LUMVOTI-225094 format. One record per atom (N, C-alpha, C): residue in three letters; atom name; z, y, x. Coordinates in nm, 2 decimals, always signed. Each point is the difference from the previous one (the first is absolute). Layout:
# LUMVOTI-225094
[rec 'ALA' 'CA' [Z Y X]] ...
//
This chain:
# LUMVOTI-225094
[rec 'MET' 'N' [+1.14 -9.95 -0.12]] [rec 'MET' 'CA' [-0.08 +0.08 -0.10]] [rec 'MET' 'C' [+0.10 -0.01 -0.12]] [rec 'ASP' 'N' [+0.01 +0.13 -0.05]] [rec 'ASP' 'CA' [+0.09 +0.01 -0.12]] [rec 'ASP' 'C' [-0.09 +0.06 -0.12]] [rec 'LYS' 'N' [+0.07 +0.02 -0.11]] [rec 'LYS' 'CA' [-0.07 +0.04 -0.13]] [rec 'LYS' 'C' [-0.07 +0.14 +0.04]] [rec 'ASN' 'N' [+0.08 +0.09 +0.06]] [rec 'ASN' 'CA' [-0.06 +0.13 +0.03]] [rec 'ASN' 'C' [-0.15 +0.00 +0.09]] [rec 'GLU' 'N' [+0.02 -0.10 +0.10]] [rec 'GLU' 'CA' [-0.11 -0.02 +0.08]] [rec 'GLU' 'C' [-0.13 -0.05 -0.08]] [rec 'ILE' 'N' [+0.03 -0.08 -0.09]] [rec 'ILE' 'CA' [-0.11 -0.09 -0.08]] [rec 'ILE' 'C' [-0.05 +0.11 -0.09]] [rec 'GLY' 'N' [+0.09 +0.07 -0.07]] [rec 'GLY' 'CA' [-0.05 +0.11 -0.08]] [rec 'GLY' 'C' [-0.10 +0.09 +0.06]] [rec 'LEU' 'N' [+0.05 +0.05 +0.12]] [rec 'LEU' 'CA' [-0.09 +0.09 +0.08]] [rec 'LEU' 'C' [-0.14 -0.06 +0.04]] [rec 'ASN' 'N' [+0.01 -0.14 +0.04]] [rec 'ASN' 'CA' [-0.14 -0.05 +0.02]] [rec 'ASN' 'C' [-0.07 -0.03 -0.12]] [rec 'ALA' 'N' [+0.06 -0.02 -0.13]] [rec 'ALA' 'CA' [-0.07 +0.00 -0.13]] [rec 'ALA' 'C' [-0.07 +0.13 -0.01]] [rec 'GLY' 'N' [+0.06 +0.11 +0.04]] [rec 'GLY' 'CA' [-0.06 +0.13 -0.03]] [rec 'GLY' 'C' [-0.12 +0.01 +0.11]] [rec 'LYS' 'N' [+0.00 -0.03 +0.11]] [rec 'LYS' 'CA' [-0.11 +0.00 +0.09]] [rec 'LYS' 'C' [-0.12 -0.08 -0.05]] [rec 'ILE' 'N' [+0.03 -0.12 -0.07]] [rec 'ILE' 'CA' [-0.10 -0.07 -0.06]] [rec 'ILE' 'C' [-0.06 +0.04 -0.12]] [rec 'TRP' 'N' [+0.10 +0.08 -0.08]] [rec 'TRP' 'CA' [-0.07 +0.06 -0.13]] [rec 'TRP' 'C' [-0.09 +0.13 +0.04]] [rec 'GLN' 'N' [+0.05 +0.07 +0.11]] [rec 'GLN' 'CA' [-0.10 +0.11 +0.03]] [rec 'GLN' 'C' [-0.14 -0.06 +0.06]] [rec 'LEU' 'N' [+0.00 -0.11 +0.07]] [rec 'LEU' 'CA' [-0.12 -0.06 +0.04]] [rec 'LEU' 'C' [-0.10 -0.04 -0.14]] [rec 'LEU' 'N' [+0.09 -0.06 -0.08]] [rec 'LEU' 'CA' [-0.07 -0.06 -0.13]] [rec 'LEU' 'C' [-0.06 +0.13 -0.10]] [rec 'ASN' 'N' [+0.05 +0.11 +0.03]] [rec 'ASN' 'CA' [+0.00 +0.11 -0.09]] [rec 'ASN' 'C' [-0.14 +0.05 +0.00]] [rec 'ASP' 'N' [-0.09 -0.06 +0.05]] [rec 'ASP' 'CA' [-0.15 +0.04 +0.02]] [rec 'ASP' 'C' [-0.08 -0.09 -0.12]] [rec 'TYR' 'N' [+0.09 -0.08 -0.08]] [rec 'TYR' 'CA' [-0.05 -0.09 -0.10]] [rec 'TYR' 'C' [-0.10 -0.09 +0.04]] [rec 'THR' 'N' [-0.01 -0.03 +0.13]] [rec 'THR' 'CA' [-0.09 -0.12 +0.05]] [rec 'THR' 'C' [+0.07 -0.13 +0.03]] [rec 'ARG' 'N' [-0.07 -0.10 +0.00]] [rec 'ARG' 'CA' [+0.07 -0.15 +0.00]] [rec 'ARG' 'C' [+0.00 -0.01 +0.17]] [rec 'TRP' 'N' [+0.12 -0.03 +0.04]] [rec 'TRP' 'CA' [+0.03 -0.03 +0.14]] [rec 'TRP' 'C' [+0.03 -0.12 +0.05]] [rec 'SER' 'N' [-0.06 -0.06 +0.09]] [rec 'SER' 'CA' [+0.04 -0.13 +0.05]] [rec 'SER' 'C' [+0.15 -0.02 +0.07]] [rec 'TYR' 'N' [+0.07 -0.11 -0.01]] [rec 'TYR' 'CA' [+0.12 +0.01 +0.07]] [rec 'TYR' 'C' [-0.02 +0.03 +0.16]] [rec 'ASP' 'N' [-0.09 -0.05 +0.06]] [rec 'ASP' 'CA' [-0.02 +0.03 +0.13]] [rec 'ASP' 'C' [-0.05 +0.14 +0.03]] [rec 'SER' 'N' [-0.04 +0.08 -0.09]] [rec 'SER' 'CA' [-0.03 +0.14 +0.02]] [rec 'SER' 'C' [+0.10 +0.09 -0.03]] [rec 'LEU' 'N' [+0.11 -0.04 -0.10]] [rec 'LEU' 'CA' [+0.12 +0.05 -0.01]] [rec 'LEU' 'C' [+0.10 -0.01 +0.11]] [rec 'LYS' 'N' [+0.01 -0.11 +0.05]] [rec 'LYS' 'CA' [+0.08 -0.03 +0.11]] [rec 'LYS' 'C' [-0.05 +0.08 +0.13]] [rec 'ARG' 'N' [-0.13 +0.00 +0.04]] [rec 'ARG' 'CA' [-0.05 +0.09 +0.10]] [rec 'ARG' 'C' [+0.01 +0.16 +0.00]] [rec 'ASN' 'N' [-0.03 +0.04 -0.14]] [rec 'ASN' 'CA' [+0.02 +0.15 -0.01]] [rec 'ASN' 'C' [+0.14 +0.04 -0.03]] [rec 'SER' 'N' [+0.10 -0.08 -0.05]] [rec 'SER' 'CA' [+0.13 +0.02 -0.01]] [rec 'SER' 'C' [+0.08 +0.01 +0.12]] [rec 'GLY' 'N' [-0.04 -0.09 +0.10]] [rec 'GLY' 'CA' [+0.09 -0.03 +0.12]] [rec 'GLY' 'C' [+0.10 -0.08 -0.02]] [rec 'LEU' 'N' [+0.01 -0.06 -0.12]] [rec 'LEU' 'CA' [+0.12 -0.08 -0.05]] [rec 'LEU' 'C' [-0.03 -0.15 +0.05]] [rec 'LYS' 'N' [+0.12 -0.07 +0.04]] [rec 'LYS' 'CA' [+0.00 -0.15 +0.03]] [rec 'LYS' 'C' [-0.02 -0.08 -0.14]] [rec 'ASP' 'N' [-0.04 -0.13 +0.01]] [rec 'ASP' 'CA' [-0.02 -0.08 -0.12]] [rec 'ASP' 'C' [+0.12 +0.00 -0.10]] [rec 'LYS' 'N' [+0.14 -0.02 +0.06]] [rec 'LYS' 'CA' [+0.11 +0.01 -0.11]] [rec 'LYS' 'C' [+0.02 +0.14 -0.03]] [rec 'GLU' 'N' [-0.02 +0.10 +0.07]] [rec 'GLU' 'CA' [+0.01 +0.13 -0.06]] [rec 'GLU' 'C' [-0.08 +0.04 -0.10]] [rec 'LEU' 'N' [-0.15 -0.04 +0.02]] [rec 'LEU' 'CA' [-0.10 +0.01 -0.11]] [rec 'LEU' 'C' [+0.04 -0.08 -0.13]] [rec 'GLY' 'N' [+0.03 -0.13 +0.04]] [rec 'GLY' 'CA' [+0.03 -0.08 -0.12]] [rec 'GLY' 'C' [+0.11 +0.04 -0.08]] [rec 'ALA' 'N' [+0.12 +0.07 +0.06]] [rec 'ALA' 'CA' [+0.11 +0.03 -0.08]] [rec 'ALA' 'C' [-0.06 +0.14 -0.08]] [rec 'ALA' 'N' [-0.07 +0.08 +0.07]] [rec 'ALA' 'CA' [-0.03 +0.12 -0.07]] [rec 'ALA' 'C' [-0.10 -0.04 -0.12]] [rec 'LEU' 'N' [-0.10 -0.08 +0.02]] [rec 'LEU' 'CA' [-0.08 -0.05 -0.12]] [rec 'LEU' 'C' [+0.10 -0.06 -0.10]] [rec 'GLY' 'N' [+0.08 -0.08 +0.03]] [rec 'GLY' 'CA' [+0.11 -0.06 -0.10]] [rec 'GLY' 'C' [+0.05 +0.12 -0.07]] [rec 'TRP' 'N' [+0.06 +0.10 +0.07]] [rec 'TRP' 'CA' [+0.07 +0.12 -0.08]] [rec 'TRP' 'C' [-0.13 +0.06 -0.10]] [rec 'LEU' 'N' [-0.10 +0.02 +0.04]] [rec 'LEU' 'CA' [-0.11 +0.07 -0.07]] [rec 'LEU' 'C' [-0.04 -0.10 -0.13]] [rec 'ALA' 'N' [-0.01 -0.12 +0.03]] [rec 'ALA' 'CA' [-0.02 -0.09 -0.11]] [rec 'ALA' 'C' [+0.10 -0.02 -0.09]] [rec 'ARG' 'N' [+0.13 +0.02 +0.04]] [rec 'ARG' 'CA' [+0.11 -0.03 -0.08]] [rec 'ARG' 'C' [+0.01 +0.12 -0.12]] [rec 'GLU' 'N' [-0.05 +0.13 +0.08]] [rec 'GLU' 'CA' [+0.01 +0.13 -0.09]] [rec 'GLU' 'C' [-0.14 -0.01 -0.06]] [rec 'ASP' 'N' [-0.10 -0.11 -0.02]] [rec 'ASP' 'CA' [-0.10 +0.02 -0.07]] [rec 'ASP' 'C' [-0.10 +0.11 +0.04]] [rec 'LYS' 'N' [+0.01 +0.01 +0.12]] [rec 'LYS' 'CA' [-0.11 +0.13 +0.07]] [rec 'LYS' 'C' [-0.11 -0.05 +0.04]] [rec 'ILE' 'N' [-0.02 -0.14 +0.04]] [rec 'ILE' 'CA' [-0.12 -0.04 +0.05]] [rec 'ILE' 'C' [-0.05 -0.12 -0.03]] [rec 'GLU' 'N' [-0.12 -0.04 +0.00]] [rec 'GLU' 'CA' [-0.10 -0.13 -0.04]] [rec 'GLU' 'C' [-0.02 -0.06 +0.11]] [rec 'ILE' 'N' [+0.03 -0.13 +0.01]] [rec 'ILE' 'CA' [-0.02 -0.08 +0.13]] [rec 'ILE' 'C' [-0.10 -0.10 -0.06]] [rec 'HIS' 'N' [-0.11 -0.02 +0.07]] [rec 'HIS' 'CA' [-0.11 -0.08 -0.02]] [rec 'HIS' 'C' [-0.03 -0.10 +0.11]] [rec 'GLN' 'N' [-0.02 -0.13 -0.02]] [rec 'GLN' 'CA' [-0.04 -0.10 +0.11]] [rec 'GLN' 'C' [-0.15 -0.04 -0.02]] [rec 'GLU' 'N' [-0.06 +0.02 +0.12]] [rec 'GLU' 'CA' [-0.16 -0.04 -0.02]] [rec 'GLU' 'C' [+0.00 -0.11 +0.12]] [rec 'GLU' 'N' [-0.03 -0.12 -0.01]] [rec 'GLU' 'CA' [-0.01 -0.11 +0.09]] [rec 'GLU' 'C' [+0.12 +0.03 +0.08]] [rec 'ASP' 'N' [-0.02 +0.03 +0.13]] [rec 'ASP' 'CA' [+0.13 -0.01 +0.12]] [rec 'ASP' 'C' [+0.06 +0.15 +0.01]] [rec 'GLU' 'N' [-0.06 +0.10 -0.08]] [rec 'GLU' 'CA' [+0.04 +0.14 +0.02]] [rec 'GLU' 'C' [+0.08 +0.05 -0.12]] [rec 'LEU' 'N' [+0.09 +0.08 +0.03]] [rec 'LEU' 'CA' [+0.09 +0.08 -0.10]] [rec 'LEU' 'C' [-0.05 +0.13 -0.01]] [rec 'TYR' 'N' [+0.00 +0.06 -0.13]] [rec 'TYR' 'CA' [-0.05 +0.13 -0.01]] [rec 'TYR' 'C' [+0.11 +0.06 -0.10]] [rec 'VAL' 'N' [+0.02 +0.13 +0.06]] [rec 'VAL' 'CA' [+0.12 +0.09 -0.07]] [rec 'VAL' 'C' [-0.07 +0.13 -0.05]] [rec 'SER' 'N' [+0.03 +0.04 -0.13]] [rec 'SER' 'CA' [-0.02 +0.14 -0.04]] [rec 'SER' 'C' [+0.09 +0.05 -0.10]] [rec 'LEU' 'N' [-0.01 +0.13 -0.01]] [rec 'LEU' 'CA' [+0.11 +0.06 -0.12]] [rec 'LEU' 'C' [-0.03 -0.07 -0.13]] [rec 'GLY' 'N' [+0.11 -0.02 -0.07]] [rec 'GLY' 'CA' [-0.02 -0.05 -0.13]] [rec 'GLY' 'C' [-0.02 +0.12 -0.09]] [rec 'VAL' 'N' [-0.05 -0.02 -0.13]] [rec 'VAL' 'CA' [-0.04 +0.10 -0.08]] [rec 'VAL' 'C' [+0.11 -0.02 -0.12]] [rec 'ASN' 'N' [+0.11 +0.08 -0.01]] [rec 'ASN' 'CA' [+0.10 -0.03 -0.09]] [rec 'ASN' 'C' [-0.02 +0.12 -0.12]] [rec 'VAL' 'N' [-0.02 -0.06 -0.12]] [rec 'VAL' 'CA' [-0.02 +0.10 -0.10]] [rec 'VAL' 'C' [+0.13 -0.03 -0.11]] [rec 'TYR' 'N' [+0.08 +0.11 -0.02]] [rec 'TYR' 'CA' [+0.11 -0.01 -0.09]] [rec 'TYR' 'C' [-0.04 +0.12 -0.12]] [rec 'ILE' 'N' [+0.01 -0.07 -0.11]] [rec 'ILE' 'CA' [+0.00 +0.09 -0.12]] [rec 'ILE' 'C' [+0.12 -0.01 -0.07]] [rec 'GLY' 'N' [+0.06 +0.12 +0.01]] [rec 'GLY' 'CA' [+0.14 +0.02 -0.07]] [rec 'GLY' 'C' [+0.01 +0.08 -0.13]] 
//
């Protein structure tokens, strides 16, 4: 896996999250067809870019698009 593949996988995840609902990690994995390490890298990419919100509830991880408001 290289940076290009991670970026492409991040794009897949962003497209799934683009409906602005909260997805469980398992739902993202199932619907994206990515393996754990591929999904983890893609989520890390999106988190580093401040594009997603990650929430932990009990034993489940949830992901949604972040709302970034910049006033310039």
